[in-house]
C-alpha positions as CSV (number, residue, x, y, z in Angstrom):
1,M,-2.0,-1.7,38.9
2,S,0.3,-2.5,36.1
3,G,-1.4,-5.8,35.4
4,T,-5.0,-4.7,35.4
5,S,-3.8,-2.0,32.4
6,D,-2.2,-4.8,30.6
7,L,-5.5,-6.9,30.8
8,W,-7.4,-3.8,29.8
9,T,-5.4,-2.8,26.9
10,L,-5.4,-6.4,25.7
11,A,-8.9,-6.6,26.0
12,V,-9.2,-3.5,23.9
13,I,-6.9,-4.4,21.2
14,V,-8.8,-7.9,21.1
15,G,-12.3,-6.0,20.7
16,L,-11.4,-3.6,18.3
17,A,-9.6,-6.6,16.0
18,A,-13.1,-8.4,16.4
19,V,-15.0,-5.5,15.2
20,T,-12.5,-4.9,12.4
21,V,-12.9,-8.6,11.1
22,I,-16.6,-8.9,11.5
23,T,-17.1,-5.3,9.6
24,R,-14.7,-5.9,7.1
25,S,-15.7,-9.7,6.3
26,F,-19.6,-8.8,6.3
27,F,-19.7,-8.6,2.5
28,F,-17.7,-12.0,2.0
29,I,-19.8,-14.0,4.7
30,S,-23.2,-12.9,2.9
31,S,-24.9,-15.8,0.9
32,R,-26.0,-13.3,-1.8
33,P,-24.6,-10.8,-3.7
34,W,-24.8,-7.0,-3.0
35,P,-24.9,-5.1,-6.1
36,L,-24.0,-1.4,-5.8
37,P,-26.2,1.1,-7.3
38,R,-24.8,2.7,-10.5
39,W,-24.1,6.2,-8.9
40,A,-21.9,4.3,-5.9
41,E,-19.9,2.5,-8.8
42,R,-19.4,5.5,-10.8
43,G,-18.3,7.6,-7.7
44,L,-16.1,5.1,-6.6
45,Q,-14.2,5.3,-10.0
46,Y,-12.9,8.9,-8.9
47,A,-11.8,7.7,-5.3
48,P,-8.4,7.2,-6.2
49,I,-7.7,10.2,-7.9
50,A,-9.4,12.0,-5.2
51,A,-7.2,10.5,-2.6
52,L,-4.3,11.2,-4.4
53,A,-5.2,14.9,-5.0
54,A,-6.1,15.1,-1.1
55,V,-2.7,14.0,-0.2
56,V,-0.3,15.7,-3.0
57,L,-1.7,18.6,-3.4
58,P,-1.5,20.2,0.3
59,E,2.1,18.9,0.3
60,V,3.1,20.7,-3.3
61,M,0.8,24.1,-2.3
62,M,1.6,24.5,1.2
63,T,4.5,25.1,3.5
64,Q,3.3,25.0,7.4
65,G,-0.1,25.5,6.8
66,Q,0.3,28.7,4.3
67,L,0.2,28.5,0.5
68,I,3.7,29.2,-0.9
69,H,4.7,31.8,-2.9
70,G,6.7,31.8,-5.9
71,W,8.2,29.1,-7.3
72,D,9.4,25.9,-5.4
73,A,11.3,22.5,-6.3
74,R,7.9,21.0,-5.4
75,V,6.0,22.9,-8.1
76,F,8.4,21.9,-11.0
77,G,8.6,18.3,-9.9
78,A,4.7,18.2,-9.7
79,I,4.5,19.8,-13.2
80,A,7.1,17.6,-14.4
81,G,5.2,14.3,-13.1
82,A,2.0,15.6,-14.5
83,A,3.3,16.3,-18.0
84,T,5.1,12.6,-17.9
85,F,1.8,10.9,-16.7
86,Y,-0.2,13.1,-19.2
87,V,2.0,11.7,-22.3
88,R,3.2,8.2,-20.8
89,R,-0.1,7.2,-18.7
90,S,2.6,5.5,-16.2
91,V,2.7,5.9,-12.7
92,L,6.1,4.6,-12.3
93,A,7.3,6.9,-14.8
94,T,5.3,9.8,-12.9
95,I,7.0,9.1,-9.8
96,V,10.7,8.8,-11.6
97,V,10.5,12.1,-13.2
98,G,8.9,14.0,-10.6
99,M,11.2,12.9,-8.1
100,G,14.2,13.3,-10.6
101,V,13.2,16.7,-11.0
102,Y,12.9,17.7,-7.6
103,L,15.6,16.1,-5.7
104,P,18.3,18.1,-7.8
105,L,16.6,21.3,-7.3
106,H,16.0,20.7,-3.6
107,L,19.0,19.2,-2.6
108,G,21.3,20.7,-5.1
109,L,20.0,24.3,-5.0
110,G,18.2,24.1,-1.7
111,W,14.8,25.1,-2.7
């Protein structure tokens, strides 16, 4: 039975890999350009910040599915990071300052 299961697993992996390669390379193998509509280009400009907000905000604002009450080390780190980005416009500086505020509060004070 193990041989059949291994063969089935291998077939599924190869099939999924083939579907992934074909769908992702579709635009590269086309002989003519595929222009995006202006509304799609404009919408894609906001995709990185929307993805970042979708990942970061729940982590900062919630604990175990519930909104946090009061001030937390994560909130102070996020505020410091946002202020740094506003002033410096540097993602690296934002991460360094945000974590520089968060870690001492979280590890040192136990927040």
